N, C-alpha and C positions, 0 to 999 in steps of 0.2 A: 806473903801476908794473904791473911783471911780476908774474904770477900766484904764480912761485915765489917772490919777495922778499917778498910779502904773506904768503905762509904761513909762511916763516921768521920774519917779524917777530911773527905771531899766537903762533908756538909759544916764540919768546924772551921774550913777553911773559908767557904763561900758565906757564913754568917755575917760577917763585917758588911760585905757587899748588899746584902740583904736589908739590915738594919738601917743603913744609910739611906736606902732605897726609900724606907718607911717613914724616915724622919719629915716631919712635917716642916712646910715652908712657911716663911714669916714676910710681911712686908718691909722693905729697906729702900730708903732715897739715897741716890748718888749724886754728888755736888763734886765740883771742881774747885769753888771756892766760895767764899760767903756771900756775895753776890748773887750766885746763883741759887744759892738755898734759900736767901730772902725772896728771891724772884719765885720760888715755887710755893710762897706763902702758906707754909705749914708750921713754920715756926718765926719768932719774931728774930731781928736782928741780933740782938743781946745771945738769945739762944743758937742761933746761927754761928755766931762768933765764938761761944764757948764751946760747942760741939766742934767746930774748925781747931780752936786752940788744943782741946783734948786730943784729937787725933794727932796733931801735930807734935805735940809733946811724945806720944806713944811713937811717932815714927822712927826715931833713932833708937828706941828702946828694943822695938819687934821687927823693925825692916830685915828681909832676908840679907844676909852677908857673904861676900865672896871674898876670896884671897887675890883676885886679879880685876881690874877693871875690864878687859877684854871679856872675861866670862859673866861678869854684870851686864856689858853692853849687848852681849850675845842676846840675853834673855829681855832686856829693855830698851835697847836702841841706843846708837851712837850720841853721846853727850847727855844721857840721862842717868847717870851713876856719879856719885860724889863719894870723898874719902870720908873716914869717921875713926878715931883712934881713940878706945875706952880701955887702955891698958894692955889690949891682946894684939897690939900692931896695928899696922893699918890695914883697914879692910875698906871693901867697896860697897855701897848700897844705893838703891835705886831712888831717883827723886819720887816724893810722894806726888802722885797725879790728880788725887780726889781724895773723898773722904766719904764713908758710908754712915748713915744714921738708920739704926735699928730700932723698930717701934714695938712694945711688947703689950701682948692683948692683955685687956683687964687694967692697963697701969698708961692712960692716955696721954700724961705727962712727962712719962719716963723714957728716955732714950739711950740708945749706946751708941758712941762714935767710934771709928777706927781706920786709921790711913789705908789706903789703897795704892797700887801701884798699877800702870799701864803697860803690858807687855804686846808685842806686835805680833807675837805667836800664838796668844790666846784665840780660841775660837776659829783659828786659821788666818784672820785677818786682824787681830787685834781685840782688845778688850782689858777691863779691869780686875787684878788679882787681890786678894788679901795678902797679909804677910806671911801665912801658911802656904801661900801657892794657890789656893781654891779659885776658880774661877768665881767670879761676882755677877757680873754683867758686860755686855759688849759697850752701852753707852751710860753716860748718865741719866739722871731721872728715877724713876720708879722700877723696882724689880722686886722679885721673891726669891728668897734663898734661905737654905736651911739654919736651923738655929746655931749650928757648930760654926759655920762659916761667918758668923758676928762673935763668936768668942774671941776675947783677947788672949792672945798668946802669952804664956808666962815669961818666954825670954825670945830674943831672936834665934832664928834657924841660920845655920852655917851651911852655904852651898858649895859645892864644888863641882866643876865642869859644868857649866851651862845650867843652873841651879832647877829652873822648871821643865828642862828639857828631858828626853826620854834617857840620856846618860847621866843623869844627877844622881848625888846622894845627899842627903840631909843629915846634920847631925844637931840633935839638939832635941828639945820637946817643945810642943805646945798644948795648950787646953784650956779651960775655962778659967775665969779670973775668980 
């Protein structure tokens, strides 16, 4: 292969990494429950409840799915997975551990919520992930994440063999709403 073709292929392969690194970060707030959200004093009780309810309703639709409980528990911990059956047979999904609220610049009263999952392997000592497996933050509270990390997936991701680990494979797609 010619040298110019090799360089072109290398640049094309690296483009997604460079584009992700340039993606601007936006502020988000992570809460374990409605009480923690209200205590944060950014939203009213009704707004916190509505955001939690939205994240909870999205949870079963977008949560990562596993064919075995042990695979799910490898990523999320013992007792942190439950079964669902939506016509595709029994699958296992992690429990919703928190929810994220993303605020959008120029729209002070507009926010988007999504479910989060706690993985004991994220950041080496544990942290919160979105349904696509992207690390969001180590703890609840305020954080900054890329806009793509707050995009709602179009459907759940089916994981096989330790879904968010190094030997995983995902089937499905996710993207903006």
